C-alpha positions in Angstrom: 113.7 131.9 135.5 115.0 128.5 134.9 115.6 127.0 131.3 117.0 124.0 129.9 119.3 124.6 127.3 121.8 122.8 124.9 125.1 123.4 125.5 126.3 120.9 123.1 124.1 118.7 120.5 125.5 115.7 121.0 123.8 111.7 121.9 121.2 112.1 125.1 123.0 109.5 127.4 126.1 112.4 126.9 123.5 114.6 128.8 123.8 117.5 126.2 121.4 119.9 127.9 121.9 121.8 131.6 119.2 123.6 133.5 120.2 127.6 133.6 119.2 130.4 135.7 118.6 133.0 132.5 116.3 136.4 132.7 112.8 136.0 131.9 112.8 137.3 128.5 111.1 140.8 127.4 109.0 140.3 124.5 109.0 142.2 121.3 106.4 144.7 119.7 104.3 142.0 118.5 105.1 139.5 121.0 103.6 137.8 124.1 105.1 136.5 127.4 103.8 133.5 128.0 104.1 131.9 131.6 104.7 128.1 131.0 102.9 125.7 132.1 103.0 122.4 129.7 105.6 121.3 127.1 105.2 118.4 125.0 108.7 116.2 124.3 108.5 116.2 120.4 111.4 113.9 118.5 112.3 117.1 117.0 113.9 118.3 120.6 115.7 115.4 119.9 117.3 115.8 116.8 118.4 119.8 118.3 119.6 118.3 121.0 122.0 115.7 119.5 122.8 117.5 116.5 120.4 116.1 114.0 119.5 119.3 112.6 122.1 122.1 112.5 122.0 124.5 114.8 120.4 127.8 114.7 121.0 129.8 118.1 123.6 127.9 120.6 122.6 127.4 123.7 119.0 127.3 122.7 116.0 126.3 124.8 113.9 123.3 122.9 110.3 123.2 123.2 107.6 124.1 120.8 104.6 122.1 122.5 103.5 124.7 125.1 100.5 126.0 126.8 100.7 128.4 129.3 99.2 131.6 130.4 100.2 135.6 128.7 101.6 137.0 131.2 102.5 140.7 129.3 102.3 141.8 126.3 104.1 143.6 123.2 103.2 147.2 122.7 101.5 146.9 119.2 99.4 143.3 120.3 95.8 143.0 119.7 93.2 140.9 121.3 95.3 139.1 123.5 95.6 140.4 127.4 97.3 139.0 130.6 95.7 135.7 132.2 94.6 134.5 128.2 95.4 130.9 127.8 97.5 130.2 124.6 99.4 127.2 122.7 102.9 128.3 121.1 104.2 125.8 118.6 107.1 125.0 115.7 106.0 127.4 113.1 106.5 130.6 114.6 107.1 133.5 112.5 107.3 134.0 108.7 107.5 137.4 106.3 104.0 137.0 104.9 105.6 138.8 101.6 107.5 136.0 99.6 105.7 133.9 97.0 104.6 131.0 99.0 103.3 133.4 101.8 101.1 135.1 98.7 100.1 131.6 97.4 98.9 130.3 101.4 102.0 128.5 101.7 103.5 130.2 104.3 105.6 126.6 105.8 107.8 126.8 102.6 109.1 130.2 103.4 112.3 130.9 103.1 112.3 133.1 105.9 110.7 130.8 108.1 111.7 130.6 111.9 110.9 128.1 114.5 110.0 127.8 118.0 112.7 126.2 119.9 115.6 126.3 117.2 115.9 129.6 116.0 114.5 131.1 119.0 114.4 129.8 122.4 110.9 127.6 123.2 109.4 126.0 126.1 111.7 124.0 128.2 111.5 127.2 130.5 109.7 128.4 132.8 109.0 131.4 129.9 109.2 131.6 126.5 107.9 134.8 124.2 106.1 134.2 121.0 104.6 136.6 118.4 100.9 136.8 118.6 99.9 136.1 115.2 101.0 133.2 116.1 100.0 132.2 119.4 96.5 129.6 118.8 93.5 130.2 121.0 92.9 126.5 122.4 89.9 124.7 122.8 87.7 124.5 125.9 87.6 121.3 127.5 91.6 120.1 127.5 93.8 120.9 130.4 96.9 121.4 129.7 99.3 117.9 129.6 95.9 116.5 127.3 96.6 120.2 125.1 100.3 120.4 124.5 101.1 117.5 122.6 98.6 118.5 119.8 100.6 121.4 119.0 103.4 119.5 116.9 102.4 116.1 117.2 98.5 116.7 116.2 99.1 119.4 113.5 102.1 117.9 112.2 100.1 114.3 111.7 97.4 116.0 110.3 99.5 118.3 107.8 100.4 114.8 106.8 97.2 112.1 106.5 95.9 115.6 104.2 99.2 114.7 102.0 98.0 111.4 101.6 94.9 112.2 99.5 93.0 110.0 101.3 90.0 108.9 99.8 87.1 108.6 101.8 87.0 105.3 103.4 90.4 105.1 102.2 93.1 102.0 104.2 95.7 104.2 105.8 99.0 102.0 106.9 101.2 104.5 109.6 104.8 103.6 110.3 106.1 104.5 113.6 103.7 105.3 116.1 104.5 107.7 118.3 103.0 111.4 119.7 102.0 112.3 116.2 101.1 108.7 114.6 98.1 108.1 117.0 96.9 111.5 117.0 97.1 110.9 113.7 95.2 107.9 113.3 92.5 108.7 116.0 92.0 111.4 113.4 91.7 108.8 110.1 89.6 106.9 112.1 86.8 109.3 112.9 86.8 110.1 109.5 85.9 107.0 108.5 89.4 104.7 107.4 90.5 102.0 107.8 94.2 101.5 109.7 96.8 99.2 109.9 100.2 100.5 112.2 103.2 99.1 111.6 106.0 99.4 114.5 108.3 97.5 116.5 107.3 98.9 119.6 105.3 96.2 121.4 103.2 98.8 123.8 102.7 101.2 120.8 101.1 98.7 118.7 98.8 97.6 121.7 98.0 100.9 122.3 97.0 100.8 118.4 94.7 98.0 118.7 93.4 99.6 121.4 92.4 103.4 119.3 90.7 101.5 117.2 93.3 100.2 114.3 93.1 97.4 112.0 95.3 95.4 112.7 99.2 96.4 114.3 102.4 94.7 113.3 106.1 95.2 113.3 107.5 98.1 110.5 108.9 96.0 108.0 106.1 93.3 108.3 103.0 93.5 104.9 100.0 95.6 106.1 96.9 92.7 105.7 95.6 95.0 102.5 97.2 97.2 99.9 97.4 100.5 101.3 95.8 103.7 99.4 98.4 106.1 101.7 100.7 106.0 104.5 102.5 108.2 106.5 105.7 107.2 107.5 106.5 108.6 111.1 109.4 106.7 112.1 112.9 108.9 111.0 113.8 105.5 109.7 114.9 106.2 105.4 115.1 101.9 105.1 111.4 101.8 105.6 110.5 103.9 102.5 111.0 101.3 100.4 108.8 99.0 102.6 106.4 101.6 102.6 106.1 101.6 98.9 105.6 97.9 98.3 103.0 98.2 100.5 101.0 101.1 98.6 98.0 100.1 95.4 97.8 101.8 92.5 98.0 105.9 93.2 99.0 104.8 96.7 100.6 108.2 98.4 103.4 108.0 101.1 104.0 110.8 103.3 106.9 111.4 105.4 106.0 113.2 108.5 109.7 114.1 110.1 111.7 116.7 109.9 114.6 114.3 109.7 115.4 111.1 108.3 118.3 108.8 107.8 119.3 108.1 103.9 116.5 106.2 102.2 118.3 103.0 99.8 118.1 102.6 96.0 114.6 102.8 94.7 113.4 100.1 92.8 111.3 101.8 89.9 109.0 98.8 89.4 108.3 97.2 92.5 108.6 100.5 94.6 107.5 103.3 92.3 105.3 102.1 89.1 101.7 102.0 88.4 101.4 106.1 89.6 102.7 105.9 93.1 103.8 109.1 95.1 106.8 110.1 97.8 105.8 113.3 99.1 107.6 114.5 101.7 105.6 116.9 104.5 107.4 120.5 105.6 106.5 122.0 108.2 102.3 123.4 108.7 100.3 126.6 108.1 98.4 128.4 111.3 95.5 127.2 108.6 96.5 123.6 109.5 96.7 124.5 113.1 93.8 126.1 113.2 91.8 123.4 111.4 92.9 120.6 113.5 92.4 122.5 116.9 88.6 122.8 115.4 88.9 118.4 114.5 90.2 117.8 117.8 87.8 118.9 120.2 84.6 118.3 117.9 86.3 114.5 117.4 87.2 114.0 121.1 90.8 113.5 120.2 93.5 113.1 122.7 96.9 112.5 124.0 98.1 109.5 125.6 100.6 111.4 127.4 103.3 110.7 130.5 104.1 113.8 132.8 107.3 114.4 133.7 108.7 117.8 135.6 110.3 120.5 133.9 113.4 119.9 136.2 113.7 116.5 134.1 113.3 117.3 130.7 116.5 115.7 130.2 115.8 111.9 131.2 112.0 112.6 129.4 114.3 113.1 125.8 116.4 110.1 126.9 113.4 107.9 127.9 111.5 108.9 124.1 114.8 108.2 122.4 115.2 104.7 124.5 111.0 103.9 123.2 110.1 104.3 127.5 106.6 105.2 127.1 103.7 104.8 124.1 102.0 107.9 123.2 103.6 111.6 124.1 105.7 113.0 127.0 104.7 116.4 128.7 107.2 118.3 130.7 104.9 120.0 133.6 106.0 123.1 135.4 106.3 122.7 138.7 107.8 125.7 139.8 105.8 129.1 140.8 106.2 132.0 138.3 107.9 134.7 139.8 107.4 137.5 137.0 
């Protein structure tokens, strides 16, 4: 099969990825072998490629928003068969026995593993996934539309939950890429007022088209105090900016896996009056199932821009440069050979 690998992490402009021939992977006894049809392009893939996240698997294949069809199953798998359409997401495996897993917080499992970081992901013709961590996808969504839901959508949903936004609350979204534009749709469907703050004019236009009450530059003040906010942009300088925009008792959730250093915080103007700063770490499978159900119920749709699998490196370059709004999706245009 053909697959991309991170040959040597570095700036994406220097082309750290390499398109190679590899054997089709053999699924373990509890895994599915998935023929990839589409794979979303996530900012985390950029962090893996550029080395912002430490190397866990040398020459890893990125990609964790995978939509595909089961090719074969491991001998212990039940409930899936060849031909089933499935989704493969970021959270790949947990130990299921630690204190965090026992209390329903498997996203905090110290032994957790991740698709496209600990194991090869979906920038390839085939990938594997433990059957227990594969998602059944909603009917009515095609492969390209489904792909961004599997990380951008799920993580945005968890970040929204972390804000504890009250009914009819005022939500600020800092950055408006793949995850934020899906999160905005969920918040709007649930009755929130959404204010978007981003430097990208095209993203601001998309935000207004989706129903945001306002769309301003990332460092501007929103038109009203916020009950909750989510920082999607990996820019630590925006943390105090967003905290100052919160109303009393407001919560800021930081959604990214990587964030540049934050400046010192001033207690009186940025944290006093019981404001809170929270991080978001991965997701649980319950988060994923709940979000996919919400997406189907409220017709949540990603704005997508497709690239052939063979142009994955260019898609990441365009992501970093902000050359598209919404989300990019790689489409596997290579015929199956397994």
